[in-house]
Structure formats: structure tokens, C-alpha cells
Phi, psi and omega in degrees: 000119179281168186294142179254054184284353176258354177264117187237161183217123184222133177299333179264006178240121179054039183058029179083011176287164178293131186235172176257114170055040175078356178286168181264047171246113183281159167299317180304323181288326168298303184300315179303313178300319180292313179299339181264012160108356173295142176280167177295325180289324177287330175295309179301330179287318189281333174239086194287351181273354178270160175239159183306321182290334176304310189291321179295318180289326171305310184289326172296324178294311184292318173301315183304305184299329176298329173278001177060045182247150179280131171239133172283122182259151173276159181263152177288000000 
């Protein structure tokens, strides 16, 4: 598992959900977009403040969580 330095979690941001770089964009929102059939490029076009690595880390984080392992997140 590579470092997840773009995934942050703060109690006062989006109810403590895992977010991208402290923004109000949750990992769940990104994974939901990909799961709904949107390509990475489409997500990047819809959310121009995101970077490709944000999406890749969101997917890696979601896969890690699906394995039910604990991951330490950085704070923003």
C-alpha cells in the first residue's frame, strides 16, 4: 500500500469522512462517480481542482477499506 498523503480526515470537515486534501470532496463521492461509469478524465473535467493522483489515492483508500484494515490518515 502506497502512502495516502492526499486522503485526510477531520471531524469538522464533511462529518469526519475521508476527504481529498482537506477539501469538501469525499473519497465516497469520487468512488461513487467511478462506480457510476464515469472515467477518471470525466471526474477531472467535472472537478477541475482535483488531480489525477487524488482520484488514484481515493480508489486505493477505498480498496484498502474494503479489506477492512485500519489506515492512518494525515491531517490537513
